[in-house]
N, C-alpha and C positions, 0 to 999 in steps of 0.2 A: 490581531491575535487575542487582545484583551476581550474584544467583543465575542469572539468564539468561545473563550473560556467562560465568560458570563453566561452565554447561551447554554453551554454544557451544564453549568451548575444549575441553571433553572430547570433544564430537562431532567437532571438527576432528581431534583426535588419532586417534580411532577410524576415521574415514573415510579419511584420507589419509596417515597417518604410521606405519602398522604396520611398513613396511620399515625406517624409521629407528630405530624402537624396538628392532628385533631386533639392531641393531649395538651391541656393548658400548661402543664409544667414542662413541656418540650417546646415552648414558643418564646424563648428569651429575647429580650431586646439587646441592642449592642451594649448597653450599660450592664446588663445582667448576664452576658454571655459566659462570664467566668464562674457562674454559680455552679454548685456541686451537681454532678451528673447522678441521676437516680442509680442506686446500687445495682438494681436488676439490669438496667441497660448497660452499665459499665461492664458487668460480668458477662452479659450476653455478647457484646461486641468483642471483647477480648477472646472469649471462647470460640466464637464462630470464625473470626478472622485468623486466629492462630491454627485452627483445625483446617480451614479451607485453603489457607495460604501459608503452608509451613515455612516457606522461605522468607516470609515477611519478618520473622524473628519475634521476640517478645515485645508485646505492646507495653510501652512505658506509661502512657497516660491517655485518658479519654476526657475530652473537654467539650463543653457546649460551644456553639457558634451563634452568631446573630441570626442565622437561617433556621427557621422552625424545622425541627426534625433532622437536622444535619449536625453530625458530631465530628470534631477534630480528633484524629487518631495519631498519636506521636510514637514513633519508633526511633529512638535516638534523637537525631535532629531532623529526621524526615517526617513530613506532615502529610497525612491523607485525610480524606473526608468521606464519611460513610453514613448510611441510614442506620436506624437503631438496631436492626438485626444483622447488619454486616452483609446484606445481600448485594449491595452496590457500593462501589468505591470509586472516588474521583482521584486520579493520580496523573500529575503533569498534563492536565487537560484532557485525559482519556477516561471515559466512563467504562468501568469493568463490571460485568455481571459475574460476581464472585462464585455463585453456586454453580453456574454452567461453564465457568472458565472461558468467558468470551469477552473480547474487547468490543464493546458496542459502538464506540466511536470509529474504530477501524472498520467494522462491518458496514456502518452507514457510509463512511467515506468511499469504500469500495463500490457501493451501489451508485453513489453520485458520480464517480469517475468512470463507470462502465461506458463502453463505446459500442454502439450498434455496429456489428460487423458489416452489415449491408451498407452502412454509410461510409465505410472506409474508401478513400480515393485509390482504388486498386490499380488504376491506370498509372499511378505514380510509383508503383513498386515493380520489382522484377520477381519472377516466380521460380520456385524450386518444387518439383513434384517427385515424391518418393512412393514406390509401390503403387497402390490403386488411387492414391491422392484424395480419398474420400473425405478425410478430416481436414479442417482448415485452421491455420494459425497465421497471424500477422506479427511481424517483429520489426521494431524500430532500433536500428543499430548505428553506431559511430565506428568508422573503420579503424580508429586509433584506440578503441576501447578494449582493454585487456580482458575484461569480463566477457565482452562479446566474443572474443576469440575462443575463450573457454566454452561458452555456450554453443558456438558453432561446432566444436568438436563433439559435444554431447548430442547435438541435433542430428549428426550423421547416424546415430544409433536408433533413431525413431523412424518407423516405417509407416506407409499408408497415410501420408499427409501431404497437403499442398501448403507450402509456406510462401507468404507474400512478404518480401523483404523491402522495407522502407529505409532508404539511406537517410540518416538523421545526424548530420555532422554538427555537434554542439561542443566539441572539445578544442576548437581553434581553427585557424586558417588552413593548416595542413589537412585536417579532417575534411574540410570542404573541397580542397584540391583533389584528394584521393577519391572522394565521393564522385566528383565530376569525371574522373578517369574511369571509374567503374561504370557509371551510367552511360558514358559515351563509347564503351567497348562494344565490339561486334557481338561478343558473347558475355553479357553482363554477369550471369551466374558463374561462369568459369573464372572471369576476372576476380569476382568477389571471393570465391572459394580458394583460388590460388593465393590470394593475400591473407585471408583469415586462417587457412589451414597450412599453407606452405611458406607464408611470409614473402611471397613474390609480389612486389608492388605493381599497381596498374600503370598502363601507359598514360602519358599526359593527354588530356582531352583536347580535341581539335577546337580551335577558336570558334568555329561556326556551329558547334554542337549545342543543341537546346538543352540546357540543364535546369530549366525553370521548375521541373518536378521536384528537385531537391529543395528549392526555396519554398515550394508549397508544402512539402513534408515538414519542414521546420515550422512553418506557420501553423499547420494543423496540430503539430505536437505541442506548441506553446498554448494554443487555444484549449487543448484538452489536458493541459498540465502534465505532459510527459517530460519529466525533468532529468531522467537518467537513462542510460543504455546498459544492457538491452532492456527494452520493455516489450512484453509479450501480450498480445490480445487474442483471446480465444473466441470461438464461434458464438458462445453465449454472451459475449460482451465483457466478460471478466478480464482483468488485466493483472499481470504479475511483473513487478519491477525487479530487475536483477537476473543474474545467471542462475538457472536451476538445472539440475542433472536430468539425464534421460528418463529415469523412472518417474520423476515428478512431472516432467513434460507429458509423459504417457498417461499418467493419472489424471491430469487436468484436461487432456484431450478427450478422454473417456467421459469425464464429468460434463464437459461442455456439449457433448453429443447426446446427452440424455434429455 
């Protein structure tokens, strides 16, 4: 985690702070970091941050740091780090583009975690087709996940989609047992929906049933850092962790098809 934060801090300086670094009076050493901030920069930082981020509150103090061109911004006992113009802000390890209201760390992480839909092991999922089934969505779910049950109810309102359901039991032994029961059912989809929508548990899996697909799902999820359920993967590779409502599912399906 420390290495990541140091990397983000370095990236922050490279991306937004070159102008500040070029000014000699903005390149303090550790010993001189406490020197007075130029009045123009102090006023500019306060004005820009308070205008662009009204919820940040009143800036109490702007201080130099040992990093050339990087300033400490104090609001109460909360500390942030910014470039001289308040265009970029480093908060809790996240780099924010203040002007465009974007979390650059989150945007980059989403790209790194994207999964090529064509590389999904679809043979290890069961399928639900609604309407013409032209749009595609993959979902990793745990049968004992309350948020998954809520998501399943919303999913019933979405039409013209093919859903690949990956059993992903990560909440304990009972989740694994239920997943085995669903996978070994003669009608996997019915078994799954009876449980998720009607709370009717699956039949116990036969001892001879091959449930290796479930283990492969768990291995795949860990490899790709799927840490919670439900996790949705759209045709463009984007992923969404957590239950979202039908309008949002629809919106993301449209975006993924462009």
